[in-house]
mmCIF file of the N, C-alpha and C atoms, coordinates in Angstrom:
data_MODEL
# 
_entry.id   MODEL 
# 
loop_
_atom_site.group_PDB 
_atom_site.id 
_atom_site.type_symbol 
_atom_site.label_atom_id 
_atom_site.label_alt_id 
_atom_site.label_comp_id 
_atom_site.label_asym_id 
_atom_site.label_entity_id 
_atom_site.label_seq_id 
_atom_site.pdbx_PDB_ins_code 
_atom_site.Cartn_x 
_atom_site.Cartn_y 
_atom_site.Cartn_z 
_atom_site.occupancy 
_atom_site.B_iso_or_equiv 
_atom_site.pdbx_formal_charge 
_atom_site.auth_seq_id 
_atom_site.auth_comp_id 
_atom_site.auth_asym_id 
_atom_site.auth_atom_id 
_atom_site.pdbx_PDB_model_num 
ATOM 1   N N  . MET A 1 1  ? 24.395 -81.489  28.709 1.00 0.00 ? 1  MET A N  1 
ATOM 2   C CA . MET A 1 1  ? 23.845 -80.554  27.712 1.00 0.00 ? 1  MET A CA 1 
ATOM 3   C C  . MET A 1 1  ? 22.640 -81.242  27.029 1.00 0.00 ? 1  MET A C  1 
ATOM 4   N N  . GLY A 1 2  ? 21.584 -80.501  26.890 1.00 0.00 ? 2  GLY A N  1 
ATOM 5   C CA . GLY A 1 2  ? 20.360 -81.028  26.320 1.00 0.00 ? 2  GLY A CA 1 
ATOM 6   C C  . GLY A 1 2  ? 20.345 -80.904  24.793 1.00 0.00 ? 2  GLY A C  1 
ATOM 7   N N  . PRO A 1 3  ? 19.232 -81.324  24.222 1.00 0.00 ? 3  PRO A N  1 
ATOM 8   C CA . PRO A 1 3  ? 19.113 -81.266  22.749 1.00 0.00 ? 3  PRO A CA 1 
ATOM 9   C C  . PRO A 1 3  ? 19.114 -79.818  22.231 1.00 0.00 ? 3  PRO A C  1 
ATOM 10  N N  . VAL A 1 4  ? 19.703 -79.664  21.052 1.00 0.00 ? 4  VAL A N  1 
ATOM 11  C CA . VAL A 1 4  ? 19.744 -78.375  20.341 1.00 0.00 ? 4  VAL A CA 1 
ATOM 12  C C  . VAL A 1 4  ? 18.895 -78.474  19.099 1.00 0.00 ? 4  VAL A C  1 
ATOM 13  N N  . LYS A 1 5  ? 17.908 -77.579  18.978 1.00 0.00 ? 5  LYS A N  1 
ATOM 14  C CA . LYS A 1 5  ? 17.005 -77.621  17.829 1.00 0.00 ? 5  LYS A CA 1 
ATOM 15  C C  . LYS A 1 5  ? 17.710 -77.030  16.609 1.00 0.00 ? 5  LYS A C  1 
ATOM 16  N N  . LEU A 1 6  ? 17.792 -77.794  15.530 1.00 0.00 ? 6  LEU A N  1 
ATOM 17  C CA . LEU A 1 6  ? 18.397 -77.317  14.292 1.00 0.00 ? 6  LEU A CA 1 
ATOM 18  C C  . LEU A 1 6  ? 17.349 -76.808  13.317 1.00 0.00 ? 6  LEU A C  1 
ATOM 19  N N  . GLY A 1 7  ? 16.152 -77.306  13.417 1.00 0.00 ? 7  GLY A N  1 
ATOM 20  C CA . GLY A 1 7  ? 15.058 -76.902  12.519 1.00 0.00 ? 7  GLY A CA 1 
ATOM 21  C C  . GLY A 1 7  ? 13.837 -77.667  13.010 1.00 0.00 ? 7  GLY A C  1 
ATOM 22  N N  . TRP A 1 8  ? 12.697 -77.448  12.335 1.00 0.00 ? 8  TRP A N  1 
ATOM 23  C CA . TRP A 1 8  ? 11.485 -78.182  12.785 1.00 0.00 ? 8  TRP A CA 1 
ATOM 24  C C  . TRP A 1 8  ? 11.715 -79.659  12.592 1.00 0.00 ? 8  TRP A C  1 
ATOM 25  N N  . GLY A 1 9  ? 11.575 -80.445  13.661 1.00 0.00 ? 9  GLY A N  1 
ATOM 26  C CA . GLY A 1 9  ? 11.661 -81.868  13.583 1.00 0.00 ? 9  GLY A CA 1 
ATOM 27  C C  . GLY A 1 9  ? 13.081 -82.410  13.501 1.00 0.00 ? 9  GLY A C  1 
ATOM 28  N N  . VAL A 1 10 ? 14.096 -81.570  13.702 1.00 0.00 ? 10 VAL A N  1 
ATOM 29  C CA . VAL A 1 10 ? 15.487 -81.994  13.668 1.00 0.00 ? 10 VAL A CA 1 
ATOM 30  C C  . VAL A 1 10 ? 16.200 -81.446  14.874 1.00 0.00 ? 10 VAL A C  1 
ATOM 31  N N  . ARG A 1 11 ? 16.890 -82.290  15.611 1.00 0.00 ? 11 ARG A N  1 
ATOM 32  C CA . ARG A 1 11 ? 17.679 -81.815  16.737 1.00 0.00 ? 11 ARG A CA 1 
ATOM 33  C C  . ARG A 1 11 ? 18.958 -82.547  16.864 1.00 0.00 ? 11 ARG A C  1 
ATOM 34  N N  . ARG A 1 12 ? 19.896 -81.956  17.565 1.00 0.00 ? 12 ARG A N  1 
ATOM 35  C CA . ARG A 1 12 ? 21.197 -82.542  17.760 1.00 0.00 ? 12 ARG A CA 1 
ATOM 36  C C  . ARG A 1 12 ? 21.411 -82.751  19.267 1.00 0.00 ? 12 ARG A C  1 
ATOM 37  N N  . GLU A 1 13 ? 21.886 -83.935  19.613 1.00 0.00 ? 13 GLU A N  1 
ATOM 38  C CA . GLU A 1 13 ? 22.222 -84.251  20.990 1.00 0.00 ? 13 GLU A CA 1 
ATOM 39  C C  . GLU A 1 13 ? 23.645 -84.770  20.977 1.00 0.00 ? 13 GLU A C  1 
ATOM 40  N N  . GLY A 1 14 ? 24.607 -83.938  21.432 1.00 0.00 ? 14 GLY A N  1 
ATOM 41  C CA . GLY A 1 14 ? 25.993 -84.362  21.379 1.00 0.00 ? 14 GLY A CA 1 
ATOM 42  C C  . GLY A 1 14 ? 26.418 -84.511  19.904 1.00 0.00 ? 14 GLY A C  1 
ATOM 43  N N  . ARG A 1 15 ? 26.854 -85.723  19.533 1.00 0.00 ? 15 ARG A N  1 
ATOM 44  C CA . ARG A 1 15 ? 27.266 -85.975  18.151 1.00 0.00 ? 15 ARG A CA 1 
ATOM 45  C C  . ARG A 1 15 ? 26.178 -86.714  17.359 1.00 0.00 ? 15 ARG A C  1 
ATOM 46  N N  . SER A 1 16 ? 24.990 -86.851  17.941 1.00 0.00 ? 16 SER A N  1 
ATOM 47  C CA . SER A 1 16 ? 23.882 -87.544  17.282 1.00 0.00 ? 16 SER A CA 1 
ATOM 48  C C  . SER A 1 16 ? 22.831 -86.575  16.774 1.00 0.00 ? 16 SER A C  1 
ATOM 49  N N  . LEU A 1 17 ? 22.285 -86.906  15.585 1.00 0.00 ? 17 LEU A N  1 
ATOM 50  C CA . LEU A 1 17 ? 21.133 -86.174  15.045 1.00 0.00 ? 17 LEU A CA 1 
ATOM 51  C C  . LEU A 1 17 ? 19.891 -87.006  15.235 1.00 0.00 ? 17 LEU A C  1 
ATOM 52  N N  . TRP A 1 18 ? 18.768 -86.326  15.475 1.00 0.00 ? 18 TRP A N  1 
ATOM 53  C CA . TRP A 1 18 ? 17.481 -86.978  15.671 1.00 0.00 ? 18 TRP A CA 1 
ATOM 54  C C  . TRP A 1 18 ? 16.419 -86.248  14.875 1.00 0.00 ? 18 TRP A C  1 
ATOM 55  N N  . THR A 1 19 ? 15.500 -87.031  14.277 1.00 0.00 ? 19 THR A N  1 
ATOM 56  C CA . THR A 1 19 ? 14.368 -86.435  13.536 1.00 0.00 ? 19 THR A CA 1 
ATOM 57  C C  . THR A 1 19 ? 13.080 -86.981  14.134 1.00 0.00 ? 19 THR A C  1 
ATOM 58  N N  . ARG A 1 20 ? 12.022 -86.144  14.039 1.00 0.00 ? 20 ARG A N  1 
ATOM 59  C CA . ARG A 1 20 ? 10.710 -86.618  14.521 1.00 0.00 ? 20 ARG A CA 1 
ATOM 60  C C  . ARG A 1 20 ? 10.258 -87.767  13.665 1.00 0.00 ? 20 ARG A C  1 
ATOM 61  N N  . ASN A 1 21 ? 9.773  -88.794  14.326 1.00 0.00 ? 21 ASN A N  1 
ATOM 62  C CA . ASN A 1 21 ? 9.309  -89.974  13.617 1.00 0.00 ? 21 ASN A CA 1 
ATOM 63  C C  . ASN A 1 21 ? 7.876  -89.708  13.133 1.00 0.00 ? 21 ASN A C  1 
ATOM 64  N N  . ALA A 1 22 ? 7.633  -89.847  11.851 1.00 0.00 ? 22 ALA A N  1 
ATOM 65  C CA . ALA A 1 22 ? 6.299  -89.595  11.292 1.00 0.00 ? 22 ALA A CA 1 
ATOM 66  C C  . ALA A 1 22 ? 5.289  -90.642  11.755 1.00 0.00 ? 22 ALA A C  1 
ATOM 67  N N  . VAL A 1 23 ? 5.765  -91.890  11.894 1.00 0.00 ? 23 VAL A N  1 
ATOM 68  C CA . VAL A 1 23 ? 4.869  -92.982  12.298 1.00 0.00 ? 23 VAL A CA 1 
ATOM 69  C C  . VAL A 1 23 ? 5.466  -93.643  13.557 1.00 0.00 ? 23 VAL A C  1 
ATOM 70  N N  . ARG A 1 24 ? 4.853  -93.387  14.684 1.00 0.00 ? 24 ARG A N  1 
ATOM 71  C CA . ARG A 1 24 ? 5.381  -93.928  15.946 1.00 0.00 ? 24 ARG A CA 1 
ATOM 72  C C  . ARG A 1 24 ? 5.491  -95.447  15.888 1.00 0.00 ? 24 ARG A C  1 
ATOM 73  N N  . GLY A 1 25 ? 6.603  -95.958  16.400 1.00 0.00 ? 25 GLY A N  1 
ATOM 74  C CA . GLY A 1 25 ? 6.823  -97.403  16.474 1.00 0.00 ? 25 GLY A CA 1 
ATOM 75  C C  . GLY A 1 25 ? 7.448  -97.993  15.216 1.00 0.00 ? 25 GLY A C  1 
ATOM 76  N N  . VAL A 1 26 ? 7.661  -97.148  14.180 1.00 0.00 ? 26 VAL A N  1 
ATOM 77  C CA . VAL A 1 26 ? 8.226  -97.655  12.912 1.00 0.00 ? 26 VAL A CA 1 
ATOM 78  C C  . VAL A 1 26 ? 9.638  -97.143  12.758 1.00 0.00 ? 26 VAL A C  1 
ATOM 79  N N  . SER A 1 27 ? 10.564 -98.066  12.472 1.00 0.00 ? 27 SER A N  1 
ATOM 80  C CA . SER A 1 27 ? 11.933 -97.728  12.169 1.00 0.00 ? 27 SER A CA 1 
ATOM 81  C C  . SER A 1 27 ? 12.204 -98.143  10.739 1.00 0.00 ? 27 SER A C  1 
ATOM 82  N N  . VAL A 1 28 ? 12.587 -97.213  9.856  1.00 0.00 ? 28 VAL A N  1 
ATOM 83  C CA . VAL A 1 28 ? 12.728 -97.514  8.425  1.00 0.00 ? 28 VAL A CA 1 
ATOM 84  C C  . VAL A 1 28 ? 13.957 -98.375  8.158  1.00 0.00 ? 28 VAL A C  1 
ATOM 85  N N  . ARG A 1 29 ? 15.097 -98.013  8.699  1.00 0.00 ? 29 ARG A N  1 
ATOM 86  C CA . ARG A 1 29 ? 16.345 -98.719  8.443  1.00 0.00 ? 29 ARG A CA 1 
ATOM 87  C C  . ARG A 1 29 ? 16.953 -99.327  9.712  1.00 0.00 ? 29 ARG A C  1 
ATOM 88  N N  . GLY A 1 30 ? 16.134 -99.608  10.670 1.00 0.00 ? 30 GLY A N  1 
ATOM 89  C CA . GLY A 1 30 ? 16.637 -100.170 11.905 1.00 0.00 ? 30 GLY A CA 1 
ATOM 90  C C  . GLY A 1 30 ? 17.265 -99.137  12.840 1.00 0.00 ? 30 GLY A C  1 
ATOM 91  N N  . GLU A 1 31 ? 16.906 -97.850  12.656 1.00 0.00 ? 31 GLU A N  1 
ATOM 92  C CA . GLU A 1 31 ? 17.467 -96.794  13.475 1.00 0.00 ? 31 GLU A CA 1 
ATOM 93  C C  . GLU A 1 31 ? 17.005 -96.931  14.931 1.00 0.00 ? 31 GLU A C  1 
ATOM 94  N N  . ARG A 1 32 ? 17.819 -96.391  15.802 1.00 0.00 ? 32 ARG A N  1 
ATOM 95  C CA . ARG A 1 32 ? 17.380 -96.291  17.207 1.00 0.00 ? 32 ARG A CA 1 
ATOM 96  C C  . ARG A 1 32 ? 16.241 -95.298  17.301 1.00 0.00 ? 32 ARG A C  1 
ATOM 97  N N  . ARG A 1 33 ? 15.328 -95.559  18.212 1.00 0.00 ? 33 ARG A N  1 
ATOM 98  C CA . ARG A 1 33 ? 14.217 -94.655  18.464 1.00 0.00 ? 33 ARG A CA 1 
ATOM 99  C C  . ARG A 1 33 ? 14.173 -94.342  19.934 1.00 0.00 ? 33 ARG A C  1 
ATOM 100 N N  . LYS A 1 34 ? 13.642 -93.165  20.272 1.00 0.00 ? 34 LYS A N  1 
ATOM 101 C CA . LYS A 1 34 ? 13.418 -92.795  21.678 1.00 0.00 ? 34 LYS A CA 1 
ATOM 102 C C  . LYS A 1 34 ? 12.252 -91.857  21.768 1.00 0.00 ? 34 LYS A C  1 
ATOM 103 N N  . LYS A 1 35 ? 11.646 -91.829  22.930 1.00 0.00 ? 35 LYS A N  1 
ATOM 104 C CA . LYS A 1 35 ? 10.480 -90.956  23.147 1.00 0.00 ? 35 LYS A CA 1 
ATOM 105 C C  . LYS A 1 35 ? 10.866 -89.791  24.066 1.00 0.00 ? 35 LYS A C  1 
ATOM 106 N N  . ASP A 1 36 ? 10.315 -88.646  23.766 1.00 0.00 ? 36 ASP A N  1 
ATOM 107 C CA . ASP A 1 36 ? 10.449 -87.447  24.594 1.00 0.00 ? 36 ASP A CA 1 
ATOM 108 C C  . ASP A 1 36 ? 9.025  -86.947  24.796 1.00 0.00 ? 36 ASP A C  1 
ATOM 109 N N  . GLY A 1 37 ? 8.417  -87.367  25.884 1.00 0.00 ? 37 GLY A N  1 
ATOM 110 C CA . GLY A 1 37 ? 7.001  -87.039  26.077 1.00 0.00 ? 37 GLY A CA 1 
ATOM 111 C C  . GLY A 1 37 ? 6.174  -87.816  25.119 1.00 0.00 ? 37 GLY A C  1 
ATOM 112 N N  . ARG A 1 38 ? 5.365  -87.145  24.312 1.00 0.00 ? 38 ARG A N  1 
ATOM 113 C CA . ARG A 1 38 ? 4.495  -87.804  23.313 1.00 0.00 ? 38 ARG A CA 1 
ATOM 114 C C  . ARG A 1 38 ? 5.178  -87.912  21.951 1.00 0.00 ? 38 ARG A C  1 
ATOM 115 N N  . ILE A 1 39 ? 6.342  -87.319  21.779 1.00 0.00 ? 39 ILE A N  1 
ATOM 116 C CA . ILE A 1 39 ? 7.047  -87.300  20.500 1.00 0.00 ? 39 ILE A CA 1 
ATOM 117 C C  . ILE A 1 39 ? 8.054  -88.431  20.462 1.00 0.00 ? 39 ILE A C  1 
ATOM 118 N N  . GLU A 1 40 ? 8.068  -89.169  19.365 1.00 0.00 ? 40 GLU A N  1 
ATOM 119 C CA . GLU A 1 40 ? 9.074  -90.198  19.165 1.00 0.00 ? 40 GLU A CA 1 
ATOM 120 C C  . GLU A 1 40 ? 10.089 -89.676  18.165 1.00 0.00 ? 40 GLU A C  1 
ATOM 121 N N  . TRP A 1 41 ? 11.367 -89.922  18.456 1.00 0.00 ? 41 TRP A N  1 
ATOM 122 C CA . TRP A 1 41 ? 12.501 -89.473  17.629 1.00 0.00 ? 41 TRP A CA 1 
ATOM 123 C C  . TRP A 1 41 ? 13.222 -90.687  17.056 1.00 0.00 ? 41 TRP A C  1 
ATOM 124 N N  . ARG A 1 42 ? 13.689 -90.546  15.814 1.00 0.00 ? 42 ARG A N  1 
ATOM 125 C CA . ARG A 1 42 ? 14.537 -91.546  15.163 1.00 0.00 ? 42 ARG A CA 1 
ATOM 126 C C  . ARG A 1 42 ? 15.918 -90.983  15.011 1.00 0.00 ? 42 ARG A C  1 
ATOM 127 N N  . GLN A 1 43 ? 16.947 -91.796  15.280 1.00 0.00 ? 43 GLN A N  1 
ATOM 128 C CA . GLN A 1 43 ? 18.311 -91.363  15.097 1.00 0.00 ? 43 GLN A CA 1 
ATOM 129 C C  . GLN A 1 43 ? 18.611 -91.248  13.603 1.00 0.00 ? 43 GLN A C  1 
ATOM 130 N N  . TRP A 1 44 ? 19.206 -90.146  13.202 1.00 0.00 ? 44 TRP A N  1 
ATOM 131 C CA . TRP A 1 44 ? 19.552 -89.900  11.797 1.00 0.00 ? 44 TRP A CA 1 
ATOM 132 C C  . TRP A 1 44 ? 21.052 -90.146  11.638 1.00 0.00 ? 44 TRP A C  1 
ATOM 133 N N  . VAL A 1 45 ? 21.401 -91.249  11.073 1.00 0.00 ? 45 VAL A N  1 
ATOM 134 C CA . VAL A 1 45 ? 22.803 -91.721  11.003 1.00 0.00 ? 45 VAL A CA 1 
ATOM 135 C C  . VAL A 1 45 ? 23.529 -91.065  9.831  1.00 0.00 ? 45 VAL A C  1 
ATOM 136 N N  . PRO A 1 46 ? 24.602 -90.303  10.114 1.00 0.00 ? 46 PRO A N  1 
ATOM 137 C CA . PRO A 1 46 ? 25.320 -89.621  9.041  1.00 0.00 ? 46 PRO A CA 1 
ATOM 138 C C  . PRO A 1 46 ? 26.070 -90.552  8.080  1.00 0.00 ? 46 PRO A C  1 
ATOM 139 N N  . TYR A 1 47 ? 26.295 -91.797  8.472  1.00 0.00 ? 47 TYR A N  1 
ATOM 140 C CA . TYR A 1 47 ? 26.971 -92.765  7.580  1.00 0.00 ? 47 TYR A CA 1 
ATOM 141 C C  . TYR A 1 47 ? 25.990 -93.278  6.508  1.00 0.00 ? 47 TYR A C  1 
ATOM 142 N N  . LYS A 1 48 ? 24.696 -93.080  6.741  1.00 0.00 ? 48 LYS A N  1 
ATOM 143 C CA . LYS A 1 48 ? 23.697 -93.548  5.799  1.00 0.00 ? 48 LYS A CA 1 
ATOM 144 C C  . LYS A 1 48 ? 23.007 -92.398  5.091  1.00 0.00 ? 48 LYS A C  1 
ATOM 145 N N  . SER A 1 49 ? 23.267 -91.168  5.475  1.00 0.00 ? 49 SER A N  1 
ATOM 146 C CA . SER A 1 49 ? 22.628 -89.977  4.897  1.00 0.00 ? 49 SER A CA 1 
ATOM 147 C C  . SER A 1 49 ? 23.631 -88.877  4.687  1.00 0.00 ? 49 SER A C  1 
ATOM 148 N N  . LYS A 1 50 ? 23.787 -88.435  3.439  1.00 0.00 ? 50 LYS A N  1 
ATOM 149 C CA . LYS A 1 50 ? 24.716 -87.342  3.166  1.00 0.00 ? 50 LYS A CA 1 
ATOM 150 C C  . LYS A 1 50 ? 24.221 -86.000  3.726  1.00 0.00 ? 50 LYS A C  1 
ATOM 151 N N  . VAL A 1 51 ? 22.881 -85.866  3.803  1.00 0.00 ? 51 VAL A N  1 
ATOM 152 C CA . VAL A 1 51 ? 22.326 -84.624  4.345  1.00 0.00 ? 51 VAL A CA 1 
ATOM 153 C C  . VAL A 1 51 ? 22.633 -84.577  5.861  1.00 0.00 ? 51 VAL A C  1 
ATOM 154 N N  . ALA A 1 52 ? 22.480 -85.720  6.541  1.00 0.00 ? 52 ALA A N  1 
ATOM 155 C CA . ALA A 1 52 ? 22.812 -85.712  7.961  1.00 0.00 ? 52 ALA A CA 1 
ATOM 156 C C  . ALA A 1 52 ? 24.296 -85.441  8.180  1.00 0.00 ? 52 ALA A C  1 
ATOM 157 N N  . ALA A 1 53 ? 25.176 -86.004  7.345  1.00 0.00 ? 53 ALA A N  1 
ATOM 158 C CA . ALA A 1 53 ? 26.611 -85.714  7.455  1.00 0.00 ? 53 ALA A CA 1 
ATOM 159 C C  . ALA A 1 53 ? 26.913 -84.243  7.221  1.00 0.00 ? 53 ALA A C  1 
ATOM 160 N N  . ALA A 1 54 ? 26.212 -83.654  6.274  1.00 0.00 ? 54 ALA A N  1 
ATOM 161 C CA . ALA A 1 54 ? 26.413 -82.208  5.993  1.00 0.00 ? 54 ALA A CA 1 
ATOM 162 C C  . ALA A 1 54 ? 25.962 -81.362  7.186  1.00 0.00 ? 54 ALA A C  1 
ATOM 163 N N  . LEU A 1 55 ? 24.871 -81.761  7.824  1.00 0.00 ? 55 LEU A N  1 
ATOM 164 C CA . LEU A 1 55 ? 24.375 -80.996  8.974  1.00 0.00 ? 55 LEU A CA 1 
ATOM 165 C C  . LEU A 1 55 ? 25.372 -81.051  10.128 1.00 0.00 ? 55 LEU A C  1 
ATOM 166 N N  . LEU A 1 56 ? 26.059 -82.177  10.297 1.00 0.00 ? 56 LEU A N  1 
ATOM 167 C CA . LEU A 1 56 ? 27.048 -82.284  11.385 1.00 0.00 ? 56 LEU A CA 1 
ATOM 168 C C  . LEU A 1 56 ? 28.302 -81.465  11.070 1.00 0.00 ? 56 LEU A C  1 
ATOM 169 N N  . ARG A 1 57 ? 28.602 -81.290  9.766  1.00 0.00 ? 57 ARG A N  1 
ATOM 170 C CA . ARG A 1 57 ? 29.820 -80.579  9.381  1.00 0.00 ? 57 ARG A CA 1 
ATOM 171 C C  . ARG A 1 57 ? 29.657 -79.073  9.291  1.00 0.00 ? 57 ARG A C  1 
ATOM 172 N N  . THR A 1 58 ? 28.446 -78.601  9.087  1.00 0.00 ? 58 THR A N  1 
ATOM 173 C CA . THR A 1 58 ? 28.234 -77.158  8.842  1.00 0.00 ? 58 THR A CA 1 
ATOM 174 C C  . THR A 1 58 ? 28.086 -76.406  10.171 1.00 0.00 ? 58 THR A C  1 
ATOM 175 N N  . ASN A 1 59 ? 28.385 -75.106  10.081 1.00 0.00 ? 59 ASN A N  1 
ATOM 176 C CA . ASN A 1 59 ? 28.151 -74.208  11.214 1.00 0.00 ? 59 ASN A CA 1 
ATOM 177 C C  . ASN A 1 59 ? 26.796 -73.528  11.120 1.00 0.00 ? 59 ASN A C  1 
ATOM 178 N N  . SER A 1 60 ? 26.135 -73.680  9.978  1.00 0.00 ? 60 SER A N  1 
ATOM 179 C CA . SER A 1 60 ? 24.843 -73.040  9.762  1.00 0.00 ? 60 SER A CA 1 
ATOM 180 C C  . SER A 1 60 ? 23.840 -74.018  9.131  1.00 0.00 ? 60 SER A C  1 
ATOM 181 N N  . PRO A 1 61 ? 23.181 -74.804  9.967  1.00 0.00 ? 61 PRO A N  1 
ATOM 182 C CA . PRO A 1 61 ? 22.232 -75.818  9.442  1.00 0.00 ? 61 PRO A CA 1 
ATOM 183 C C  . PRO A 1 61 ? 21.045 -75.147  8.703  1.00 0.00 ? 61 PRO A C  1 
ATOM 184 N N  . THR A 1 62 ? 20.752 -73.908  8.957  1.00 0.00 ? 62 THR A N  1 
ATOM 185 C CA . THR A 1 62 ? 19.622 -73.247  8.275  1.00 0.00 ? 62 THR A CA 1 
ATOM 186 C C  . THR A 1 62 ? 19.893 -73.105  6.778  1.00 0.00 ? 62 THR A C  1 
ATOM 187 N N  . GLU A 1 63 ? 21.164 -73.171  6.349  1.00 0.00 ? 63 GLU A N  1 
ATOM 188 C CA . GLU A 1 63 ? 21.444 -73.113  4.932  1.00 0.00 ? 63 GLU A CA 1 
ATOM 189 C C  . GLU A 1 63 ? 21.074 -74.439  4.227  1.00 0.00 ? 63 GLU A C  1 
ATOM 190 N N  . ILE A 1 64 ? 21.005 -75.518  4.947  1.00 0.00 ? 64 ILE A N  1 
ATOM 191 C CA . ILE A 1 64 ? 20.743 -76.815  4.375  1.00 0.00 ? 64 ILE A CA 1 
ATOM 192 C C  . ILE A 1 64 ? 19.276 -77.216  4.523  1.00 0.00 ? 64 ILE A C  1 
ATOM 193 N N  . LEU A 1 65 ? 18.690 -76.950  5.687  1.00 0.00 ? 65 LEU A N  1 
ATOM 194 C CA . LEU A 1 65 ? 17.299 -77.359  5.930  1.00 0.00 ? 65 LEU A CA 1 
ATOM 195 C C  . LEU A 1 65 ? 16.297 -76.405  5.308  1.00 0.00 ? 65 LEU A C  1 
ATOM 196 N N  . PRO A 1 66 ? 15.211 -76.913  4.726  1.00 0.00 ? 66 PRO A N  1 
ATOM 197 C CA . PRO A 1 66 ? 14.178 -76.015  4.192  1.00 0.00 ? 66 PRO A CA 1 
ATOM 198 C C  . PRO A 1 66 ? 13.408 -75.318  5.312  1.00 0.00 ? 66 PRO A C  1 
ATOM 199 N N  . GLU A 1 67 ? 12.833 -74.156  4.983  1.00 0.00 ? 67 GLU A N  1 
ATOM 200 C CA . GLU A 1 67 ? 12.041 -73.408  5.971  1.00 0.00 ? 67 GLU A CA 1 
ATOM 201 C C  . GLU A 1 67 ? 10.751 -74.167  6.245  1.00 0.00 ? 67 GLU A C  1 
ATOM 202 N N  . PRO A 1 68 ? 10.230 -74.087  7.490  1.00 0.00 ? 68 PRO A N  1 
ATOM 203 C CA . PRO A 1 68 ? 8.958  -74.721  7.790  1.00 0.00 ? 68 PRO A CA 1 
ATOM 204 C C  . PRO A 1 68 ? 7.848  -74.202  6.890  1.00 0.00 ? 68 PRO A C  1 
ATOM 205 N N  . GLY A 1 69 ? 7.025  -75.103  6.334  1.00 0.00 ? 69 GLY A N  1 
ATOM 206 C CA . GLY A 1 69 ? 5.944  -74.731  5.465  1.00 0.00 ? 69 GLY A CA 1 
ATOM 207 C C  . GLY A 1 69 ? 6.317  -74.640  4.002  1.00 0.00 ? 69 GLY A C  1 
ATOM 208 N N  . SER A 1 70 ? 7.605  -74.718  3.692  1.00 0.00 ? 70 SER A N  1 
ATOM 209 C CA . SER A 1 70 ? 8.007  -74.638  2.296  1.00 0.00 ? 70 SER A CA 1 
ATOM 210 C C  . SER A 1 70 ? 7.846  -75.992  1.614  1.00 0.00 ? 70 SER A C  1 
ATOM 211 N N  . THR A 1 71 ? 7.758  -75.977  0.286  1.00 0.00 ? 71 THR A N  1 
ATOM 212 C CA . THR A 1 71 ? 7.636  -77.178  -0.500 1.00 0.00 ? 71 THR A CA 1 
ATOM 213 C C  . THR A 1 71 ? 8.997  -77.596  -0.993 1.00 0.00 ? 71 THR A C  1 
ATOM 214 N N  . CYS A 1 72 ? 9.311  -78.869  -0.857 1.00 0.00 ? 72 CYS A N  1 
ATOM 215 C CA . CYS A 1 72 ? 10.644 -79.334  -1.212 1.00 0.00 ? 72 CYS A CA 1 
ATOM 216 C C  . CYS A 1 72 ? 10.514 -80.686  -1.892 1.00 0.00 ? 72 CYS A C  1 
ATOM 217 N N  . LEU A 1 73 ? 11.141 -80.826  -3.045 1.00 0.00 ? 73 LEU A N  1 
ATOM 218 C CA . LEU A 1 73 ? 11.214 -82.126  -3.703 1.00 0.00 ? 73 LEU A CA 1 
ATOM 219 C C  . LEU A 1 73 ? 12.602 -82.684  -3.459 1.00 0.00 ? 73 LEU A C  1 
ATOM 220 N N  . TYR A 1 74 ? 12.688 -83.732  -2.642 1.00 0.00 ? 74 TYR A N  1 
ATOM 221 C CA . TYR A 1 74 ? 13.951 -84.329  -2.283 1.00 0.00 ? 74 TYR A CA 1 
ATOM 222 C C  . TYR A 1 74 ? 14.171 -85.579  -3.106 1.00 0.00 ? 74 TYR A C  1 
ATOM 223 N N  . LEU A 1 75 ? 15.162 -85.551  -3.943 1.00 0.00 ? 75 LEU A N  1 
ATOM 224 C CA . LEU A 1 75 ? 15.473 -86.704  -4.821 1.00 0.00 ? 75 LEU A CA 1 
ATOM 225 C C  . LEU A 1 75 ? 16.677 -87.500  -4.299 1.00 0.00 ? 75 LEU A C  1 
ATOM 226 N N  . GLY A 1 76 ? 17.230 -87.081  -3.207 1.00 0.00 ? 76 GLY A N  1 
ATOM 227 C CA . GLY A 1 76 ? 18.419 -87.737  -2.677 1.00 0.00 ? 76 GLY A CA 1 
ATOM 228 C C  . GLY A 1 76 ? 19.625 -86.857  -2.904 1.00 0.00 ? 76 GLY A C  1 
ATOM 229 N N  . ALA A 1 77 ? 20.583 -86.959  -2.050 1.00 0.00 ? 77 ALA A N  1 
ATOM 230 C CA . ALA A 1 77 ? 21.827 -86.189  -2.181 1.00 0.00 ? 77 ALA A CA 1 
ATOM 231 C C  . ALA A 1 77 ? 22.930 -87.110  -2.711 1.00 0.00 ? 77 ALA A C  1 
ATOM 232 N N  . SER A 1 78 ? 23.715 -86.605  -3.622 1.00 0.00 ? 78 SER A N  1 
ATOM 233 C CA . SER A 1 78 ? 24.812 -87.421  -4.141 1.00 0.00 ? 78 SER A CA 1 
ATOM 234 C C  . SER A 1 78 ? 26.020 -86.581  -4.434 1.00 0.00 ? 78 SER A C  1 
# 
């Protein structure tokens, strides 16, 4: 089974979440990275991110992720 797109720049592969890497070759917290053509993806670890954990638990990721082009101030989830 291939990757499933959850939103712009976010996809799920099996039990793993991946986000588009804004800066190729850079890993912020030592995440795994992989390339798909010209796009580099960083693994989004649910043990380090409550938003990632929520995406894995929900049946409707569109309720959690902002719409493309919208403005969002993210202060962290707690």
